[in-house]
N, C-alpha and C positions, 0 to 999 in steps of 0.2 A: 897203368894197369889194362889198359885196352889198347894197348899199341900192338900185341901179337895177336888180338880176339877177332872176331867176325862180328861185327855190330849188326844187331836186326833191328832193334828201335832206341828210342830215346825219348824220354818224358821227363818235361823241365816244369815245374810247378814254383810259381814264387807270389806268396801272398803277404801283403802286410798293409798297414795304415800309414798313408803318406801324410807329414805334419799338415798340409793344407785340409785335408778333412778332418782333422781334430781341431784347429782353431780358426780355419777359413780365411786366412792372410794370403792374398795373392804374392806370387814371387815368379821368378824365370822358371822355377823347377815344376811348374803346374802349367806355364803357359807353352804351347807348341810352337807358337810363332816365335818365341824365343829360344827354342832349343830344348824344350822342357816337356812336362807331358808324360803321359804312361809310353808313349812309342820312343821319343828322344831322349828321356832321362832314366828310364828305365828298361824297356825290350830292348834297346840297342845293346845292352850288356850282354842278355841272353844269346842274340844273335851274333855277337863278337864271339863269345864262347864256343857257339856249335860251329862259325867258320873256322876256328882253331883246331876244331876237331874233325871237320870235315869240309873239303875245298869247295861242295859245289851244294847250293840251297836253293829248291824250288817250291815256291808258295803255291798251297793247294787250295785252303780254304783259310776264312778268316770270320769270328763272331765277336762284333765289339759290342759293349753295353755302358750306357750311362746309369748307373745307379744311384744319383745324386741330384739335388735340385739344381746344379749348376750346369748341368748337362755337359759336363766334362766325359771324356770316356776314362772309366776305371775298371774296366774288365775286357780282357783279349783271351780268345782260345785261337790257338794259330794251329792249322795242320800245315807241314812241311815234306817234302821229299829231299832227303840228305845223299848226296853222292848217287843219285839216279834211283837207289833200292832202299834205301833205310828211311823206315816211318819215323818222322819226329814230330812232338807235339808240344807246345808251349801253352801252359796255362799262367796267367799273369793278372793280379789284381793290386793296386795302391789304394783300395778303401775296404780292405778286408777287416774281419773281425779277429781272425787269429793270424799269427806269423808262420810262415814255413818257405824255405827255400831247399826245394828239394830236386836233385838230378838223377834219374833213375835210367840205367842203360843196360839194356838186355842185349847179351851177347849169346852165339851159339850154345856156349855150356856154363855161363854164368850171369849173375844179375848183382851189377854193381851201383851203390847208391852214396850219394853225398847228399846229407839230409843236415839241415840247421832250422830248427824250431824257436828260436830266441827273437827278440827284437833286434839283435845286432846280426843283421842277415847278412853281413859280410865275414862273420866271425863265428867260432866255436862250431865247427863242423864235425861230423861223423862219417867215417868212411865206413862203409857196410859192403860186405861182400859174399852173398848168399846167405843173407839173414844175420851174419856173424860180424860184430864189431871189429873193425881192423884196426881203427886207428882214431883218436880224438886229437884236433888239431885246431889251433889258431892260425887264421891267415896273415901272412905278413902286412904290415901296413905300406899301402902303394897309391901312388897318385896317377897311375895308369887309368883308374876309374874316372878322374877328374879329366883325363885327358880326352876320354871318350865322347864327352857330352859335346853336340853338336856347337853348342855355344863357344867352346873353348878349342875347337878345331883351328882357327884363324891364328890364335895365339902359338899353338902348337907348329903351325907351318911358317911362323914369323918367329921362331925360337931367338931367344938372346942369351938365356942363360944354357950353360953345360948340363943341368939338371934336366932340361928338357930334350935334349938330344937323345938321350937314352930311350925314347918312345918311338923315335924316326922309324927304326925296323920295323914297328908294326903298323905303320901308316897305310899301307895297302889294305890290311885287315880292317882299320879302322875305316877306311873309306867304304870297302866293300860292304862293311856293316851299316854304313848310313844309307848307301844307296838300295840295299835290301830293306832296312827300315821304312826308307821314304816310300817304296812300293807297298809294303804293308799298309803304311799309314793313309794311302791313296785309295785303296781296295773298300769296297762299300760305299 
């Protein structure tokens, strides 16, 4: 939908409650040193999506907070510049009260939104253009999200099965996503 549009701005909001903040059981998914946490288990996916849309991303500003007794970062507000002129903003919390996965793209003539307010944050999206629902759809089941985690990059590089080979065409975007996410995680 945005292929022939002049994009002006992007706002990406993803709020949910990670299982750790429900039952407080440690796992790699919350531990940044093991490739998890808000940066490497969640933000990486949003960065990857932006890289798919825009080739260049510059980090302008980062606000990060720990709203929990474990002092784990659970909220990020990130301001970026995409393709040198496009204002991009990411707001993400893995310790939120409500669920929302919302991508809003303003173009010169349109506002295009992809919205999901369910607990199944990878599925059940609505595609809205200029406040009119264009489409309700379910996402295809994909192991690409699995391949994105830093924890599994080594497996991807040392693939043994034909199934894993299908992700190799995205390897440069995956590596770029990790580099940008690493830069963001080291800020402040």
